[in-house]
KOLLO-501480 format. One record per residue (C-alpha): x, y, z; residue number from 1. Coordinates in Angstrom, 3 decimals. Layout:
BEGIN
DRENDO       xx       yy       zz resi
DRENDO        X        Y        Z  NUM
...
***
This chain:
BEGIN
DRENDO       xx       yy       zz resi
DRENDO   97.474   88.687  137.927    1
DRENDO   96.229   92.119  140.039    2
DRENDO   98.791   92.160  142.210    3
DRENDO  101.761   90.023  141.285    4
DRENDO  104.375   91.031  144.426    5
DRENDO  101.574   90.394  146.817    6
DRENDO  100.694   87.136  145.209    7
DRENDO  104.743   86.419  145.122    8
DRENDO  105.014   87.342  148.665    9
DRENDO  102.277   85.208  149.778   10
DRENDO  103.937   82.042  147.485   11
DRENDO  106.975   82.842  149.759   12
DRENDO  104.464   81.937  152.928   13
DRENDO  103.280   79.085  151.190   14
DRENDO  106.575   77.486  150.684   15
DRENDO  107.181   77.522  154.178   16
DRENDO  103.865   75.421  155.147   17
DRENDO  103.556   73.281  152.512   18
DRENDO  105.190   70.281  153.117   19
DRENDO  103.077   69.612  156.118   20
DRENDO  100.129   70.576  154.267   21
DRENDO  100.538   68.496  151.666   22
DRENDO  101.074   65.305  154.091   23
DRENDO   97.426   63.870  153.741   24
DRENDO   96.573   65.727  150.389   25
DRENDO   95.817   64.713  147.183   26
DRENDO   95.489   65.774  143.733   27
DRENDO   92.840   65.676  141.222   28
DRENDO   94.947   65.492  137.956   29
DRENDO   93.133   65.353  134.593   30
DRENDO   95.093   64.365  131.220   31
DRENDO   93.739   64.503  127.653   32
DRENDO   94.431   61.167  125.509   33
DRENDO   95.019   62.977  122.437   34
DRENDO   92.652   60.308  120.477   35
DRENDO   89.202   59.911  122.621   36
DRENDO   89.407   60.529  126.190   37
DRENDO   90.215   62.584  129.466   38
DRENDO   91.652   60.481  131.896   39
DRENDO   91.535   61.080  135.389   40
DRENDO   94.312   60.122  138.030   41
DRENDO   94.843   61.032  141.931   42
DRENDO   98.202   62.519  143.004   43
DRENDO   99.547   62.323  146.483   44
DRENDO  101.230   65.125  147.412   45
DRENDO  103.309   63.534  149.988   46
DRENDO  104.256   60.360  148.308   47
DRENDO  104.681   62.118  144.706   48
DRENDO  102.526   58.929  143.429   49
DRENDO  100.159   58.957  140.775   50
DRENDO   97.333   56.949  140.681   51
DRENDO   94.901   55.997  137.726   52
DRENDO   91.142   56.487  138.763   53
DRENDO   90.108   55.754  135.245   54
DRENDO   88.162   57.817  131.905   55
DRENDO   86.609   60.463  133.427   56
DRENDO   84.962   61.192  129.927   57
DRENDO   85.116   60.473  126.232   58
DRENDO   85.405   63.432  123.448   59
DRENDO   87.597   63.067  120.098   60
DRENDO   90.957   64.437  120.133   61
DRENDO   91.315   66.203  123.287   62
DRENDO   94.547   67.227  123.044   63
DRENDO   94.448   70.387  125.706   64
DRENDO   92.600   71.150  128.642   65
DRENDO   92.318   74.058  130.928   66
DRENDO   90.436   74.052  134.498   67
DRENDO   88.101   77.057  135.617   68
DRENDO   89.483   79.105  138.546   69
DRENDO   86.590   78.145  140.467   70
DRENDO   87.670   74.448  139.901   71
DRENDO   84.211   73.647  138.812   72
DRENDO   84.654   72.927  134.689   73
DRENDO   86.871   71.710  132.447   74
DRENDO   87.350   73.083  128.992   75
DRENDO   88.720   70.848  126.074   76
DRENDO   89.317   71.255  122.199   77
DRENDO   88.845   68.270  119.974   78
DRENDO   92.001   69.112  117.428   79
DRENDO   90.055   68.113  114.194   80
DRENDO   91.226   67.999  110.506   81
DRENDO   88.706   70.567  109.588   82
DRENDO   86.319   73.140  110.984   83
DRENDO   83.491   70.686  111.318   84
DRENDO   85.721   68.276  113.234   85
DRENDO   87.151   71.354  115.681   86
DRENDO   85.554   72.584  118.699   87
DRENDO   85.719   73.551  122.300   88
DRENDO   83.858   71.350  124.879   89
DRENDO   82.693   71.854  128.395   90
DRENDO   82.311   69.489  131.826   91
DRENDO   80.987   69.772  135.328   92
DRENDO   83.690   68.340  137.298   93
DRENDO   83.107   65.794  140.187   94
DRENDO   85.891   65.885  142.411   95
DRENDO   84.903   63.365  144.439   96
DRENDO   84.193   60.581  142.210   97
DRENDO   87.081   62.225  139.242   98
DRENDO   84.377   62.198  136.827   99
DRENDO   82.933   64.690  134.061  100
DRENDO   79.793   65.554  132.464  101
DRENDO   79.570   66.843  129.341  102
DRENDO   77.651   70.194  129.383  103
DRENDO   78.069   71.469  125.602  104
DRENDO   80.142   71.804  122.553  105
DRENDO   80.621   75.359  120.582  106
DRENDO   82.416   75.378  116.534  107
DRENDO   86.175   76.467  117.551  108
DRENDO   85.364   78.672  114.611  109
DRENDO   88.516   77.635  112.778  110
DRENDO   90.379   74.240  112.122  111
DRENDO   93.204   72.205  114.130  112
DRENDO   92.646   73.948  117.364  113
DRENDO   95.753   73.280  119.984  114
DRENDO   95.376   74.859  122.839  115
DRENDO   92.590   76.307  125.437  116
DRENDO   92.774   78.496  128.392  117
DRENDO   90.215   79.789  130.930  118
DRENDO   91.300   83.961  131.857  119
DRENDO   91.824   84.897  135.406  120
DRENDO   88.373   86.193  135.384  121
DRENDO   86.728   82.616  134.903  122
DRENDO   84.725   84.231  132.490  123
DRENDO   86.291   83.598  129.127  124
DRENDO   88.056   80.499  127.436  125
DRENDO   90.885   81.442  124.908  126
DRENDO   91.819   79.210  122.166  127
DRENDO   94.010   79.071  119.168  128
DRENDO   93.382   77.507  116.043  129
DRENDO   96.730   76.017  114.675  130
DRENDO   95.036   74.433  111.446  131
DRENDO   93.152   77.881  109.944  132
DRENDO   95.687   80.669  112.232  133
DRENDO   93.112   82.083  114.340  134
DRENDO   92.494   83.426  117.936  135
DRENDO   89.071   82.749  119.135  136
DRENDO   87.410   83.965  122.703  137
DRENDO   84.579   82.409  124.209  138
DRENDO   82.255   83.074  126.547  139
DRENDO   81.428   81.320  129.930  140
DRENDO   77.965   80.709  131.205  141
DRENDO   77.454   80.673  135.517  142
DRENDO   76.485   76.949  134.641  143
DRENDO   79.978   76.633  133.164  144
DRENDO   78.314   76.210  129.326  145
DRENDO   80.490   77.678  126.859  146
DRENDO   78.720   80.131  124.210  147
DRENDO   79.452   80.849  120.910  148
DRENDO   82.095   82.690  119.916  149
DRENDO   82.660   86.438  121.129  150
DRENDO   86.275   87.452  118.904  151
DRENDO   87.420   85.905  116.460  152
DRENDO   91.079   87.065  114.982  153
DRENDO   92.610   85.888  111.659  154
DRENDO   96.603   86.135  110.839  155
DRENDO   97.524   86.339  107.493  156
DRENDO  100.883   86.021  105.591  157
DRENDO  103.759   83.812  105.974  158
DRENDO  107.411   83.319  107.116  159
DRENDO  110.392   81.946  106.372  160
DRENDO  110.057   77.836  106.451  161
DRENDO  108.056   77.161  102.951  162
DRENDO  106.955   73.934  104.734  163
DRENDO  106.015   74.924  108.071  164
DRENDO  105.735   78.367  107.519  165
DRENDO  103.281   78.858  104.474  166
DRENDO  100.148   79.994  106.869  167
DRENDO   99.366   81.046  109.946  168
DRENDO   99.415   78.797  112.223  169
DRENDO   97.911   79.910  115.871  170
DRENDO   99.905   78.147  119.173  171
DRENDO   98.482   79.571  122.234  172
DRENDO   96.433   82.406  123.433  173
DRENDO   96.962   83.427  126.842  174
DRENDO   95.716   86.222  128.969  175
DRENDO   98.246   88.787  130.303  176
DRENDO   99.354   89.738  133.713  177
DRENDO   96.460   92.352  134.262  178
DRENDO   93.615   91.169  132.051  179
DRENDO   94.078   93.853  129.842  180
DRENDO   96.063   92.061  126.757  181
DRENDO   95.473   88.661  125.426  182
DRENDO   99.113   87.157  123.940  183
DRENDO   98.787   84.881  120.484  184
DRENDO  101.835   82.661  119.615  185
DRENDO  102.031   82.428  115.844  186
DRENDO  103.707   79.675  114.400  187
DRENDO  103.755   80.144  110.893  188
DRENDO  104.449   83.753  111.257  189
DRENDO  107.180   83.728  113.810  190
DRENDO  105.264   86.739  116.040  191
DRENDO  103.195   87.066  119.234  192
DRENDO  100.342   88.992  118.576  193
DRENDO   99.196   91.470  121.167  194
DRENDO   95.513   92.122  121.780  195
DRENDO   93.332   94.191  124.003  196
DRENDO   91.301   91.982  125.862  197
DRENDO   87.902   93.243  127.683  198
DRENDO   87.093   90.212  129.896  199
DRENDO   83.825   91.234  130.883  200
DRENDO   82.907   91.474  127.108  201
DRENDO   85.075   88.573  125.696  202
DRENDO   86.430   91.204  122.705  203
DRENDO   90.026   91.344  121.011  204
DRENDO   91.138   94.287  119.266  205
DRENDO   94.814   94.499  117.674  206
DRENDO   96.660   96.411  120.050  207
DRENDO   99.367   98.994  119.565  208
DRENDO  101.861   97.750  118.823  209
DRENDO  100.238   94.558  117.064  210
DRENDO  102.869   91.938  117.677  211
DRENDO  106.495   91.203  118.747  212
DRENDO  108.609   89.511  116.816  213
DRENDO  110.860   86.652  116.950  214
DRENDO  113.713   85.184  115.042  215
DRENDO  112.832   84.001  111.078  216
DRENDO  111.915   80.711  111.294  217
DRENDO  111.628   79.912  115.198  218
DRENDO  108.363   79.192  114.915  219
DRENDO  106.678   80.502  118.577  220
DRENDO  104.856   78.292  119.936  221
DRENDO  103.804   79.008  123.512  222
DRENDO  104.080   82.124  126.241  223
DRENDO  104.226   82.185  130.020  224
DRENDO  104.704   84.476  132.136  225
DRENDO  106.725   85.368  135.546  226
DRENDO  104.486   85.861  138.707  227
DRENDO  105.615   89.408  138.901  228
DRENDO  103.915   90.281  135.410  229
DRENDO  107.455   91.873  134.322  230
DRENDO  108.681   89.278  132.015  231
DRENDO  107.241   86.654  129.526  232
DRENDO  108.750   83.379  128.160  233
DRENDO  108.180   82.309  124.919  234
DRENDO  109.586   79.155  123.355  235
DRENDO  109.766   78.263  119.826  236
DRENDO  108.994   74.796  118.421  237
DRENDO  111.611   74.852  115.405  238
DRENDO  114.841   76.871  116.480  239
DRENDO  114.656   75.002  119.896  240
DRENDO  115.230   78.302  122.207  241
DRENDO  113.474   80.654  125.268  242
DRENDO  113.577   84.088  124.592  243
DRENDO  112.795   86.338  127.916  244
DRENDO  110.598   89.328  126.835  245
DRENDO  110.236   92.168  129.116  246
DRENDO  106.265   92.967  129.640  247
DRENDO  105.235   97.264  129.707  248
DRENDO  102.162   96.618  131.815  249
DRENDO  100.826  100.100  130.140  250
DRENDO  101.225   99.543  126.530  251
DRENDO  101.051   95.988  126.635  252
DRENDO  104.287   95.774  124.677  253
DRENDO  107.019   92.967  124.395  254
DRENDO  110.649   93.939  124.801  255
DRENDO  113.043   90.796  123.808  256
DRENDO  116.018   90.954  126.756  257
DRENDO  117.770   87.468  126.055  258
DRENDO  117.163   84.411  123.541  259
DRENDO  118.631   80.990  124.731  260
DRENDO  118.965   77.713  123.380  261
DRENDO  117.473   74.748  125.167  262
DRENDO  119.427   72.200  123.715  263
DRENDO  123.055   70.595  124.764  264
DRENDO  126.121   72.070  122.849  265
DRENDO  126.498   70.258  119.639  266
DRENDO  123.091   68.927  119.289  267
DRENDO  122.453   67.126  115.958  268
DRENDO  119.572   65.593  116.173  269
DRENDO  115.615   66.551  115.240  270
DRENDO  113.985   68.384  118.041  271
DRENDO  111.092   70.403  118.329  272
DRENDO  110.671   72.145  121.742  273
DRENDO  106.700   72.294  123.078  274
DRENDO  105.806   73.918  126.474  275
DRENDO  107.125   76.738  128.691  276
DRENDO  106.437   77.458  132.259  277
DRENDO  107.625   79.670  135.094  278
DRENDO  107.549   78.392  138.978  279
DRENDO  105.289   80.030  141.023  280
DRENDO  108.416   81.070  143.007  281
DRENDO  109.333   82.929  140.389  282
DRENDO  112.985   81.530  140.390  283
DRENDO  112.560   78.866  137.510  284
DRENDO  111.806   78.337  134.358  285
DRENDO  111.248   75.058  132.393  286
DRENDO  110.840   74.343  129.004  287
DRENDO  110.219   70.934  127.185  288
DRENDO  112.090   69.699  124.569  289
DRENDO  110.977   66.722  121.666  290
DRENDO  113.645   64.800  120.285  291
DRENDO  115.865   65.547  123.081  292
DRENDO  113.300   64.324  125.736  293
DRENDO  114.622   66.435  128.040  294
DRENDO  113.030   69.300  130.212  295
DRENDO  115.278   72.347  130.026  296
DRENDO  115.780   74.171  133.802  297
DRENDO  116.926   77.715  133.870  298
DRENDO  117.539   80.194  137.031  299
DRENDO  115.529   83.473  136.416  300
DRENDO  117.077   86.554  137.611  301
DRENDO  115.471   88.322  139.856  302
DRENDO  115.957   91.640  138.638  303
DRENDO  116.229   91.584  135.198  304
DRENDO  114.517   88.451  134.559  305
DRENDO  117.682   87.270  132.478  306
DRENDO  117.812   83.030  131.975  307
DRENDO  121.135   80.866  133.444  308
DRENDO  121.262   77.439  132.273  309
DRENDO  120.903   74.805  135.200  310
DRENDO  120.376   71.222  134.012  311
DRENDO  118.456   69.257  131.784  312
DRENDO  116.768   66.307  132.434  313
DRENDO  115.223   63.170  130.579  314
DRENDO  111.695   62.876  130.906  315
DRENDO  111.828   58.984  130.939  316
DRENDO  109.688   59.022  127.563  317
DRENDO  109.669   59.659  124.452  318
DRENDO  107.911   63.462  123.261  319
DRENDO  107.195   65.444  125.901  320
DRENDO  104.701   67.505  124.512  321
DRENDO  103.136   69.372  127.197  322
DRENDO  104.077   69.121  131.653  323
DRENDO  102.288   70.719  134.116  324
DRENDO  103.755   72.373  137.211  325
DRENDO  101.578   71.836  140.175  326
DRENDO   99.608   74.022  142.144  327
DRENDO  101.987   73.959  145.584  328
DRENDO  105.343   74.186  143.363  329
DRENDO  106.229   70.172  144.481  330
DRENDO  106.150   68.798  141.327  331
DRENDO  106.758   68.762  137.528  332
DRENDO  104.306   66.207  135.537  333
DRENDO  105.732   65.104  132.280  334
DRENDO  103.100   63.807  129.629  335
DRENDO  105.249   61.838  127.193  336
DRENDO  103.537   61.597  123.916  337
DRENDO  104.754   58.589  122.446  338
DRENDO  105.498   56.287  125.000  339
DRENDO  102.234   56.637  126.576  340
DRENDO  103.401   57.741  130.290  341
DRENDO  102.964   60.554  132.900  342
DRENDO  106.552   60.902  134.983  343
DRENDO  105.943   62.706  138.120  344
DRENDO  109.549   65.013  139.255  345
DRENDO  109.965   66.581  142.234  346
DRENDO  111.024   70.283  142.133  347
DRENDO  114.272   71.486  144.605  348
DRENDO  112.674   74.621  146.050  349
DRENDO  116.493   75.770  146.503  350
DRENDO  117.750   74.847  143.420  351
DRENDO  115.140   74.459  140.745  352
DRENDO  116.719   71.164  140.126  353
DRENDO  114.446   68.131  139.003  354
DRENDO  114.440   64.489  140.898  355
DRENDO  112.203   61.506  139.230  356
DRENDO  110.006   60.445  142.025  357
DRENDO  109.887   56.416  140.491  358
DRENDO  106.315   57.388  139.526  359
DRENDO  104.460   57.654  136.291  360
DRENDO  100.908   56.568  134.882  361
DRENDO  100.162   54.471  131.728  362
DRENDO   98.369   57.019  129.602  363
DRENDO   97.330   56.283  126.207  364
DRENDO   98.674   59.491  123.795  365
DRENDO   99.222   62.005  126.715  366
DRENDO   98.906   65.343  125.702  367
DRENDO   98.004   67.829  128.312  368
DRENDO   98.166   67.175  131.725  369
DRENDO   95.986   69.281  134.213  370
DRENDO   96.234   69.642  138.093  371
DRENDO   93.681   70.620  140.223  372
DRENDO   94.754   71.712  143.640  373
DRENDO   92.701   70.017  146.958  374
DRENDO   89.562   71.310  148.758  375
DRENDO   90.428   73.512  151.307  376
***
């Protein structure tokens, strides 16, 4: 995002006009089933109702999806158990029909890919290979096809948990706010890797500093940036925490500001965190708990980036592996992987609190939800 402050101002204007604009609008929503297909849904922005269209495409283990900024193409990773079964596939989007047309596939460059993101320029797909502990960049052709990898960065090492951290386990790779840096969470190393990123060439180079540490045994999973670009929010899978980092736009460095728990006081069960997202307004941050099966909601201080707990809301299902805040900022859609549902919540603009709309859709093992805004 080149001008984050301008973007925040524009979003404030959007908030004022969204309710009237959304009365007759629907969004196209894609869900990666985690088994053998990508499903399509229509989402009514006035009623907050999700309706199934049908199977959009068939692909093995599509555990994570990303839609290109031009809304013409969708990219899905196949989370195979070895390098041969692991890949990234490109699809053309037929928005009117809610269908995907397969374009091509490339090997992931490692095993067990679990994340894909198209960078803001739309020129590259960034993926993380959990099984082999690597990060890769794939240039994208003008016709949407994914080209062979232009960068592959292999992590090395381990951390304190011998069962989960015996080696590197890349869990996401995200372009930073200015497109000059990319950030990769490695659960196995308790580090957020920092790379210099050239979107024009699809290149990654280790930055200086090369990483930001998290607490030993925390297991960083996903990272999300505040719309103003000043702060990054890292959710840890194993420690069930959210860490706020200050983000230096010049050096790419991350400096820890605060760490908070996503769980209730006295929680004694098993829990692993999954997804983190900042609201487009910048006022709120959301993180998902698998085990407590909830979304933790925090207010974000506009001056410091520090988080204050607001509430914790049950997702209406089991194991919310991922959730999506729709492009208008009105709704949160939670993918409950082990109860086979996608549940819709309305977001209160003033408080950030979540209220179930009463709408939920059935989906076979949903792992990732992606909303595409309606055509103007």
